[in-house]
Structure formats: structure tokens, C-alpha cells
TORBAMI-538436 format. One line per 8 residues: their letters; for each residue x, y, z of C-alpha. Coordinates in steps of 0.25 Angstrom, whole numbers. Layout:
a) X:Y:Z ~ ...
***
This chain:
xxxxxxxx) -28:-189:-146 ~ -15:-186:-138 ~ -12:-174:-146 ~ -27:-170:-145 ~ -27:-171:-130 ~ -13:-164:-128 ~ -16:-153:-138 ~ -28:-149:-130
xxxxxxxx) -20:-146:-118 ~ -13:-134:-124 ~ -26:-128:-129 ~ -32:-129:-115 ~ -19:-122:-109 ~ -19:-111:-120 ~ -34:-108:-118 ~ -32:-108:-103
xxxxxxxx) -21:-98:-104 ~ -30:-89:-112 ~ -41:-90:-103 ~ -32:-88:-91 ~ -27:-75:-97 ~ -41:-69:-98 ~ -45:-75:-84 ~ -33:-69:-77
xxxxxxxx) -36:-55:-83 ~ -50:-56:-79 ~ -46:-62:-65 ~ -37:-50:-63 ~ -48:-40:-66 ~ -57:-47:-56 ~ -47:-47:-45 ~ -44:-32:-48
xxxxxxxx) -59:-29:-47 ~ -60:-37:-34 ~ -50:-28:-29 ~ -58:-16:-33 ~ -70:-21:-25 ~ -62:-24:-13 ~ -56:-10:-14 ~ -70:-3:-15
xxxxxxxx) -75:-11:-3 ~ -62:-8:5 ~ -62:7:2 ~ -77:8:6 ~ -74:1:20 ~ -62:9:23 ~ -69:22:20 ~ -82:18:26
xxxxxxxx) -84:31:34 ~ -82:39:21 ~ -92:30:14 ~ -102:32:24 ~ -100:47:26 ~ -103:50:11 ~ -114:39:11 ~ -107:32:0
xxxxxxxx) -111:18:4 ~ -120:15:-8 ~ -109:20:-17 ~ -99:11:-11 ~ -108:-1:-12 ~ -111:2:-27 ~ -96:4:-30 ~ -93:-9:-23
xxxxxxxx) -105:-17:-30 ~ -100:-12:-44 ~ -86:-17:-41 ~ -91:-30:-36 ~ -99:-32:-49 ~ -87:-29:-57 ~ -79:-40:-49 ~ -91:-49:-50
xxxxxxxx) -91:-48:-65 ~ -76:-50:-66 ~ -76:-62:-57 ~ -88:-67:-65 ~ -80:-66:-78 ~ -68:-73:-72 ~ -77:-84:-67 ~ -83:-86:-80
xxxxxxxx) -70:-86:-87 ~ -64:-97:-78 ~ -77:-105:-79 ~ -77:-104:-94 ~ -62:-108:-95 ~ -65:-120:-86 ~ -77:-124:-93 ~ -70:-123:-107
xxxxxxxx) -59:-131:-101 ~ -68:-142:-96 ~ -75:-142:-109 ~ -63:-143:-117 ~ -56:-154:-109 ~ -69:-162:-109 ~ -69:-161:-124 ~ -55:-166:-123
xxxxxxxx) -60:-179:-117 ~ -71:-180:-127 ~ -61:-178:-138 ~ -53:-189:-133 ~ -65:-199:-132 ~ -69:-195:-146 ~ -56:-196:-152 ~ -51:-208:-145
xxxxxxxx) -65:-215:-148 ~ -62:-213:-163 ~ -48:-219:-161 ~ -54:-231:-154 ~ -64:-233:-165 ~ -53:-233:-175 ~ -45:-243:-167 ~ -34:-232:-166
xxxxxxxx) -35:-232:-151 ~ -39:-242:-141 ~ -50:-240:-130 ~ -40:-241:-119 ~ -30:-231:-125 ~ -42:-221:-127 ~ -46:-223:-112 ~ -32:-220:-108
xxxxxxxx) -31:-208:-117 ~ -45:-203:-112 ~ -40:-205:-97 ~ -28:-196:-100 ~ -36:-186:-107 ~ -46:-185:-95 ~ -33:-183:-86 ~ -29:-171:-95
xxxxxxxx) -44:-166:-95 ~ -45:-166:-80 ~ -31:-159:-78 ~ -35:-148:-88 ~ -49:-147:-82 ~ -42:-145:-68 ~ -32:-135:-74 ~ -44:-127:-79
xxxxxxxx) -49:-126:-64 ~ -36:-123:-59 ~ -35:-112:-70 ~ -48:-106:-65 ~ -43:-105:-51 ~ -29:-100:-55 ~ -36:-88:-62 ~ -43:-85:-48
xxxxxxxx) -29:-86:-41 ~ -22:-78:-51 ~ -32:-67:-50 ~ -30:-66:-35 ~ -15:-67:-35 ~ -12:-59:-48 ~ -13:-46:-42 ~ -5:-50:-30
xxxxxxxx) 6:-55:-39 ~ 6:-42:-46 ~ 8:-34:-34 ~ 19:-44:-29 ~ 27:-42:-42 ~ 27:-27:-41 ~ 41:-21:-40 ~ 42:-10:-29
xxxxxxxx) 44:3:-37 ~ 49:12:-25 ~ 59:9:-14 ~ 64:-4:-20 ~ 79:1:-23 ~ 89:3:-12 ~ 96:-7:-3 ~ 105:2:6
xxxxxxxx) 102:3:21 ~ 108:13:30 ~ 114:7:43 ~ 106:11:55 ~ 118:18:62 ~ 120:26:49 ~ 106:30:47 ~ 104:45:50
xxxxxxxx) 90:49:43 ~ 94:61:34 ~ 85:62:22 ~ 88:70:9 ~ 78:72:-2 ~ 85:79:-15 ~ 77:84:-26 ~ 66:74:-25
xxxxxxxx) 55:73:-36 ~ 44:64:-35 ~ 31:60:-42 ~ 21:49:-38 ~ 21:37:-48 ~ 6:39:-50 ~ 8:54:-54 ~ 22:55:-61
xxxxxxxx) 19:68:-67 ~ 17:75:-53 ~ 29:78:-45 ~ 26:77:-30 ~ 40:81:-26 ~ 49:91:-35 ~ 63:93:-31 ~ 61:91:-16
xxxxxxxx) 73:92:-7 ~ 74:89:8 ~ 84:86:18 ~ 80:79:31 ~ 90:78:42 ~ 91:67:52 ~ 83:69:65 ~ 75:80:59
xxxxxxxx) 60:82:59 ~ 57:86:45 ~ 43:91:41 ~ 37:91:27 ~ 25:99:24 ~ 17:105:13 ~ 3:104:7 ~ -4:92:2
xxxxxxxx) 3:86:-10 ~ 17:93:-8 ~ 24:80:-7 ~ 26:78:8 ~ 22:63:9 ~ 29:61:-4 ~ 43:65:3 ~ 40:54:14
xxxxxxxx) 37:44:3 ~ 50:46:-4 ~ 58:45:9 ~ 51:32:12 ~ 54:27:-2 ~ 40:25:-5 ~ 43:32:-18 ~ 56:36:-25
xxxxxxxx) 58:50:-30 ~ 57:53:-45 ~ 70:61:-43 ~ 79:66:-32 ~ 85:58:-20 ~ 81:55:-6 ~ 93:51:3 ~ 93:45:17
xxxxxxxx) 106:48:24 ~ 112:52:11 ~ 108:38:4 ~ 98:39:-7 ~ 84:33:-2 ~ 83:24:-15 ~ 96:17:-11 ~ 91:13:3
xxxxxxxx) 83:0:6 ~ 68:5:6 ~ 63:-5:16 ~ 75:-2:26 ~ 72:13:24 ~ 57:11:28 ~ 59:1:39 ~ 71:7:46
xxxxxxxx) 72:22:42 ~ 59:28:39 ~ 47:28:48 ~ 34:34:42 ~ 21:39:48 ~ 11:41:36 ~ 0:50:34 ~ -10:39:35
xxxxxxxx) -7:30:47 ~ -7:15:42 ~ -11:5:53 ~ -13:-10:51 ~ -24:-19:57 ~ -16:-24:69 ~ -13:-19:83 ~ -7:-5:86
xxxxxxxx) 5:-12:91 ~ 7:-19:77 ~ 4:-6:70 ~ 15:1:78 ~ 25:-11:76 ~ 23:-11:61 ~ 35:-1:60 ~ 44:-11:68
xxxxxxxx) 39:-25:69 ~ 48:-29:80 ~ 45:-18:89 ~ 43:-21:104 ~ 30:-17:112 ~ 38:-5:119 ~ 43:0:106 ~ 29:0:101
xxxxxxxx) 24:8:113 ~ 35:17:113 ~ 32:21:98 ~ 17:23:102 ~ 21:32:113 ~ 29:41:104 ~ 18:41:94 ~ 8:45:105
xxxxxxxx) 0:32:102 ~ 2:24:115 ~ -9:32:122 ~ -20:28:113 ~ -15:14:110 ~ -15:11:125 ~ -29:15:126 ~ -34:4:118
xxxxxxxx) -38:-9:125 ~ -28:-17:117 ~ -17:-6:117 ~ -6:-9:107 ~ -13:-22:103 ~ -26:-14:98 ~ -29:-18:83 ~ -31:-5:75
xxxxxxxx) -39:-11:64 ~ -38:-10:49 ~ -30:3:46 ~ -31:7:61 ~ -46:9:60 ~ -48:8:75 ~ -38:20:77 ~ -39:35:75
xxxxxxxx) -31:42:65 ~ -22:48:76 ~ -20:34:82 ~ -16:28:69 ~ -6:39:66 ~ 0:37:80 ~ 2:22:78 ~ 8:25:65
xxxxxxxx) 18:35:71 ~ 21:24:82 ~ 24:14:71 ~ 34:24:64 ~ 41:27:77 ~ 42:13:81 ~ 51:11:68 ~ 61:20:74
xxxxxxxx) 66:25:60 ~ 76:37:59 ~ 66:44:49 ~ 51:46:52 ~ 42:52:42 ~ 28:57:47 ~ 20:59:35 ~ 8:68:39
xxxxxxxx) 7:59:52 ~ -3:68:58 ~ -13:69:47 ~ -22:58:53 ~ -22:63:67 ~ -31:72:75 ~ -26:84:83 ~ -22:77:96
xxxxxxxx) -15:66:88 ~ -8:76:80 ~ -3:83:92 ~ 2:69:98 ~ 9:66:85 ~ 15:80:84 ~ 21:77:98 ~ 26:64:94
xxxxxxxx) 33:70:82 ~ 40:82:89 ~ 42:76:103 ~ 43:61:102 ~ 51:61:89 ~ 61:71:96 ~ 62:62:108 ~ 61:48:103
xxxxxxxx) 65:49:89 ~ 77:58:89 ~ 86:57:77 ~ 74:54:67 ~ 72:61:54 ~ 57:64:55 ~ 49:69:42 ~ 36:75:45
xxxxxxxx) 26:77:34 ~ 13:84:37 ~ 2:93:33 ~ 0:97:48 ~ 11:106:51 ~ 9:105:66 ~ 17:93:65 ~ 29:99:59
xxxxxxxx) 32:112:65 ~ 43:107:74 ~ 50:100:62 ~ 65:103:60 ~ 62:106:46 ~ 49:108:37 ~ 49:105:22 ~ 37:112:15
xxxxxxxx) 33:105:2 ~ 25:111:-9 ~ 24:105:-23 ~ 34:94:-20 ~ 45:104:-16 ~ 51:109:-3 ~ 46:124:-3 ~ 50:127:12
xxxxxxxx) 59:121:23 ~ 62:125:37 ~ 56:124:51 ~ 42:128:55 ~ 47:141:61 ~ 55:145:48 ~ 44:141:38 ~ 32:148:46
xxxxxxxx) 39:161:44 ~ 38:161:29 ~ 24:166:28 ~ 24:164:13 ~ 29:149:14 ~ 22:136:11 ~ 24:131:26 ~ 18:144:32
xxxxxxxx) 6:142:23 ~ 4:128:27 ~ 4:132:42 ~ -6:143:40 ~ -15:134:32 ~ -15:123:43 ~ -17:133:54 ~ -29:139:46
xxxxxxxx) -35:125:45 ~ -32:122:59 ~ -39:135:64 ~ -51:132:55 ~ -52:118:61 ~ -52:123:76 ~ -63:133:72 ~ -71:122:67
xxxx) -69:114:79 ~ -72:126:88 ~ -84:130:80 ~ -90:116:79
***
């Protein structure tokens, strides 16, 4: 009977492992589908205005219901699987007790085993049965926990592909801010066959305001991403003060060397003060207000009843595009980095806000940020006319370089065409406003 009882345990373990493999896969599918449901709902709420304008409420509801039904089906299958496993385990383990009673009874009748020994053995068998029964319940709960934690663990185990190499740090007293891009080739990982940059060369000197312009898809923002080490070039070299970027510590580079104002201003659901301070956690109140002044943000901030303690809401929903952008500018200025990248920083602003940001770029930077290397990336050429040098990109290459006055003289050039195209659109906008 001992061999019979002990021999049952491996069978239960092996069967549980097989069931576990099936249920874990089903649980992963259910969790993935649950994420899809959450994504559909989140996207609809985030774009609620667009949904209403196009009268797509019913379509979004139908889509959500379909995804919920899929989720319901998968979780139903998962629950059924766990239930069947627990039921089969209990049936099997109770059968173990019955087997012990039957086999032990036969041995007692044959005088091979005494009634006392049978009771002792039965008590031991019941202990094993209860332990294995509890294990089946723990197993069911473990499947649910695994489904919740499995995807998180996958993400935590991911190894960063970009910006991992490099440990060198340039001492603050030696940091100048010269950037050199030599024969850069780059393709995004999702489209390896499409070259965004092809043999690009740039030299950006310390303290200069350099502008990069070109039509959509020319590679302007890609240049910024490479300098920030968000990506690494496929070929070519990027150097900071003569040192290759991939040899530098990426965290040090982003925290102490490069400040960025992105095309889409990103704010967190906290106060204006904390959003500005995000670039420098230990910043004082005076430093925060000074940065806001330079970004032309202090005036509208002080009009709020709570001032700098005003909560901006999720993704800055309570602020206009221009206000969000100026807070993002203040955040970058507060970091006080030697290199500042303005990645189409005026794309979300209205006319008045753009004028203020332009003043901040051309006056405040010259006054308060003297000695910085400033890289301006913009479609709106009104923000880059006073740059020390303008690089015009087309097809991932530099096709023109010079000041605004130099480039505008070339009536057959790409820059001249971009300027005239924007002037045409601006004139049409004015005519529509006057006519309306």
C-alpha cells in the first residue's frame, strides 16, 4: 500500500504540469486580450472629441463589446480548465482514500494487516490527500497570478538595445558642446530596408544656433533622436567634443548634456511646478520661476488661482497647446544643459504663442543661455531665420547649408521653395480669416 500511495504522487505532479502548461498559455492569451479591451476603451476616451465629431459612438461601442466578448470567452475557458483540473484532482485523491480502504480491508480480512495499522495508514493517506488537494487550489490561484505577472516579467527581462554601451563621462569643466555627424546612415528597426538618413554630415559648433529644416520625412527628427542616443546609427560616427557618442554614458548625456523640447509636449498629472521641476528634481522655487519667465510661461501661470501649484490633469488636459509647450520649454531650460534641441517646438502653438517662443529662442537664449549649442528643428521657417547656420535636408541628405540670407538668394534651391510654399499657405490662411 505504501508503494501504491507513493506511486500516486508523481502521477498527480506530472498531470498537474501538463495541465499547467495548457492553462498558462490560455491565461497569457486572456491577459493579452484584456489589454486589447483596455486599449480600445482608453483610445476612445482619449479621442472622445473625434469620436463625437464623426458620430462613431455606436461603432466604438460595438468594437468594445466584440473585444469584451472575446475576453469573456477566454476567461470562461480558463475558469473551466482550472475547475476541471481541481475537480479531477479531488476525484483522483478521494479515489486514493477509497483505494486504501479497499486494499487495507482486504489485508485485514486476510490477517496480513491489523485494524490499528490500517487506521494509522489511512490517517497518513488522508494527510497526503488533503495536502495534494490544497496544492490543486494553490495551483489554480498560481495560474491567475502567473497570467498577471508573466507579461511584466517579460518586460523587466528585456535588455535595452540602444544607448546601453559607453561609460565615459566628460568632466564639466572640459565639456564644450561641439557635435559632429560623419557619413551617417540610419534605418528604423521596423523598416530596415528604408534608409531615413544616407551619408549625412554635419558640424555643429559650440554656442551656435543651428537649424535643420526640410519637408516631412526628410529625417529632421531622426537627427535629434540619434544625438539623444534614442537610436544608434547603422553606419557612421557621431562625436561630442571629439569623443564618439557610443562611448559616453547615455544617462549622463541625457541628464547633464542635452535638453530637449519635443514636438508633442508631455506633461504629467501633477502641478505645474512639479512638471517644470521634472528636468531638475532639486530645483528651488526661484529657479522654477526664472525658467518660466524665460519660457514666457509665468504670466499665464500666475493667472491661475493656485499659480504654480495648479494641477494640470492627465496629459495636461486643462491647458492649451501653447501653455503646455511653454511649460515643456521651461522644463528644458531649468536643466541648464550645454546643448538644447528644439524639435519642432512651435508645432502645437497658436500665432501669439509662437511669437513668444520665437522671442524666447532669439532673445532669451542669447541673453540667459549664452554659450549653449542650440539645435532647432522646424517646419515653420519663421523660427529659424536668425540661426547661425541652416541645414536643409531632403531624402536623408544635406542638400543645402547656409544662413537664411544666403539660402534665400538661390531661387532654384530647396530652402527657397520651402519658404515660398509656407508664405503661400500663410497668405491663404489670412485671406480665409478676412473673408470669414
